[in-house]
C-alpha positions in Angstrom: 135.6 197.1 107.5 133.3 193.9 108.5 133.8 190.9 106.5 130.4 189.4 105.7 129.1 186.1 107.3 129.7 183.1 105.3 127.3 180.7 104.0 126.5 177.6 105.8 127.8 174.5 103.9 125.4 172.3 102.8 124.6 169.0 104.1 124.0 166.4 101.2 121.7 163.6 102.3 120.8 159.9 100.1 117.9 158.5 99.2 117.4 155.5 100.4 114.8 152.6 100.1 113.7 149.3 102.8 111.2 146.6 102.6 110.1 145.1 105.7 108.2 141.6 105.8 106.1 141.4 108.8 104.3 138.4 109.9 101.3 136.5 108.4 99.0 136.9 111.6 99.6 140.2 112.1 96.2 142.4 112.1 95.9 145.9 110.7 96.9 147.8 114.6 100.1 145.5 114.9 101.2 146.9 111.1 100.3 150.5 112.1 102.2 150.3 115.0 105.2 149.4 112.7 104.5 152.2 110.7 104.1 154.7 113.1 107.7 153.9 114.6 109.2 154.3 111.4 107.7 157.5 110.7 109.0 158.6 114.3 112.5 157.7 113.6 112.9 159.2 110.3 111.4 162.3 111.8 113.6 162.1 115.0 116.4 161.9 112.7 115.7 164.8 110.1 114.5 162.8 107.2 112.1 163.1 105.1 109.8 160.2 104.2 108.7 160.6 100.6 106.5 156.9 99.4 104.8 154.7 101.6 103.3 151.4 100.1 101.7 148.2 101.5 102.3 145.5 98.7 99.8 142.7 101.0 100.3 139.4 101.6 102.5 137.6 100.0 104.7 134.0 99.3 108.1 133.9 100.5 111.4 132.9 98.7 112.1 130.2 101.6 109.9 129.7 105.1 110.7 131.9 107.9 109.3 131.0 111.6 107.7 127.9 110.3 105.4 130.3 107.6 105.7 130.3 103.7 104.0 133.8 103.7 104.3 137.5 105.1 103.2 141.0 104.7 105.9 143.3 102.6 105.9 147.1 103.7 107.8 149.2 101.1 109.5 152.4 102.2 112.0 155.7 100.4 113.0 158.1 102.1 115.8 160.9 102.5 118.1 160.8 104.8 121.8 160.8 106.4 123.8 157.7 106.8 122.7 157.7 110.8 119.1 157.3 109.7 119.6 153.7 108.3 121.4 152.4 111.2 118.7 153.8 114.0 115.6 152.7 111.9 117.0 149.0 111.4 117.6 148.9 115.2 113.8 149.8 115.9 112.6 147.1 113.4 114.5 144.5 114.4 113.3 145.3 118.0 109.8 144.8 116.6 108.2 141.1 117.0 106.1 141.8 114.4 109.4 142.2 112.1 110.8 139.2 110.4 113.3 140.8 108.1 114.2 143.9 106.2 116.8 145.2 103.7 117.7 148.3 103.0 119.4 149.7 99.3 121.0 152.9 98.5 119.0 155.0 95.5 121.0 158.1 95.3 123.7 160.2 96.6 124.5 164.2 97.0 120.2 165.2 97.6 119.7 168.2 98.7 117.0 167.8 101.7 115.2 171.2 100.7 114.8 169.9 97.6 112.8 167.0 98.0 109.0 167.2 97.5 106.2 165.3 99.4 103.4 164.0 97.7 100.7 163.3 100.8 99.1 160.4 99.0 102.2 158.9 98.8 102.6 158.6 102.3 99.4 157.2 103.9 99.2 153.5 104.9 96.3 151.8 103.3 95.1 147.8 105.0 95.2 145.6 101.8 93.0 142.7 102.5 94.1 139.4 102.0 93.2 137.7 98.5 91.4 134.4 99.4 90.7 132.8 95.8 94.1 133.6 94.7 95.6 132.0 98.1 93.4 129.2 97.2 94.6 129.3 93.6 98.0 129.0 94.4 97.7 126.8 97.0 95.9 124.1 94.7 98.9 124.9 92.4 100.8 124.0 94.9 99.1 120.2 95.7 99.3 119.6 92.3 102.8 120.3 91.7 103.6 118.1 94.9 104.7 120.6 96.7 101.6 121.5 99.6 102.5 121.7 103.5 102.5 118.1 105.2 99.5 117.6 107.4 100.0 117.7 111.3 101.2 115.0 113.1 97.9 113.0 114.8 95.9 114.4 111.8 94.0 111.6 110.1 95.0 111.0 106.5 92.4 110.5 104.1 91.9 107.1 101.9 92.7 107.0 98.3 89.3 106.5 96.4 88.5 103.2 95.7 89.3 102.3 92.1 86.1 102.3 89.3 84.3 99.4 88.6 85.3 99.7 85.3 89.1 99.0 85.9 88.0 95.7 87.1 88.6 92.7 84.7 86.0 91.0 83.6 85.3 87.3 84.8 86.9 84.4 82.3 84.4 82.6 80.4 83.0 79.4 82.0 84.1 80.6 85.6 82.1 80.6 88.4 80.6 84.0 89.8 82.8 86.4 91.1 86.3 85.1 89.5 88.4 86.7 87.1 91.1 86.2 85.4 94.7 85.8 87.0 96.9 88.5 86.5 99.9 87.8 83.7 102.5 87.2 86.8 100.0 84.8 88.0 100.4 83.5 84.4 103.7 82.6 84.7 104.0 81.2 87.4 101.2 78.9 86.8 103.7 77.8 83.5 106.2 76.8 85.7 104.7 73.5 87.4 103.8 72.5 83.9 107.1 72.9 82.4 108.6 71.1 85.5 106.2 68.0 85.0 107.0 68.1 81.3 110.8 67.9 82.1 109.9 64.7 84.6 108.0 63.1 82.2 110.5 62.6 79.2 112.9 60.5 80.9 109.9 58.3 82.6 109.0 57.6 78.7 112.4 57.0 77.4 113.5 54.4 80.4 110.7 51.9 79.2 112.0 51.9 75.5 116.0 51.7 76.3 114.5 48.7 78.7 112.6 46.6 76.0 115.6 47.4 73.5 118.2 45.8 76.4 115.7 42.9 76.7 115.2 41.8 73.2 119.0 41.6 72.9 118.8 37.9 75.0 115.6 36.9 73.1 117.6 37.7 69.4 120.5 35.5 70.7 118.0 32.1 72.4 117.0 30.8 68.8 120.7 30.3 67.8 121.4 28.4 71.3 118.4 26.5 70.4 119.6 25.1 67.2 123.0 24.1 68.4 121.8 22.0 70.9 119.0 20.1 68.6 122.2 19.3 66.1 124.0 17.7 69.1 121.3 15.9 70.1 121.3 14.6 66.6 124.5 13.5 66.1 124.1 11.5 68.9 121.2 9.4 68.1 123.0 8.8 64.7 126.5 7.1 66.5 123.8 5.5 68.7 121.9 4.1 65.7 125.7 3.0 64.2 126.6 0.7 67.0 123.6 -1.1 67.1 123.9 -2.1 63.8 
């Protein structure tokens, strides 16, 4: 009695998503070359591409290869574990790709149950929005985060101050003269204070000398009176002797 043939075991697949970043200077032909390589790898390893989306030019979280921007491309596909390794190997060999990352979304998927919408797997070119880039650059400059100018490029001189910021000339000053700043006024007051300190001892010295000179002058009349008294006493003695 013939036995029934065993049904083939279902090979379960997984759903992945991969995001890769192209250089900012890559043209449409270079971007399509990367997409075609990814399509070929997925089809060759029995995978199914379910979604392809071009996110366009975006700002990077940090500079990569001296560039702050890149073109982001999103892939969603169903396949087996060997598909991810082969796809990342091919992306690593392409000069147009600077970064990529793959994330596992769902496990145990029957590949036969996967439906594909043709509109979801078309690669559309996204034109760079120059107005958005200019607005972003202007915002970076306002925050002081604009990139520095390369060496050798002359830097614009700062604008001159408006006439309203120039201080008005002092009253009675000649034409073109302006009021001295507050710092200059403080510096000008220092010599005046020193002159006042120097004049104080000079003014007190004559007073002290005058007081010292008046002391001998006060003692002079007393000495003169004593001399006169001695003279009168001598004259009286002489008169007595003659008498």
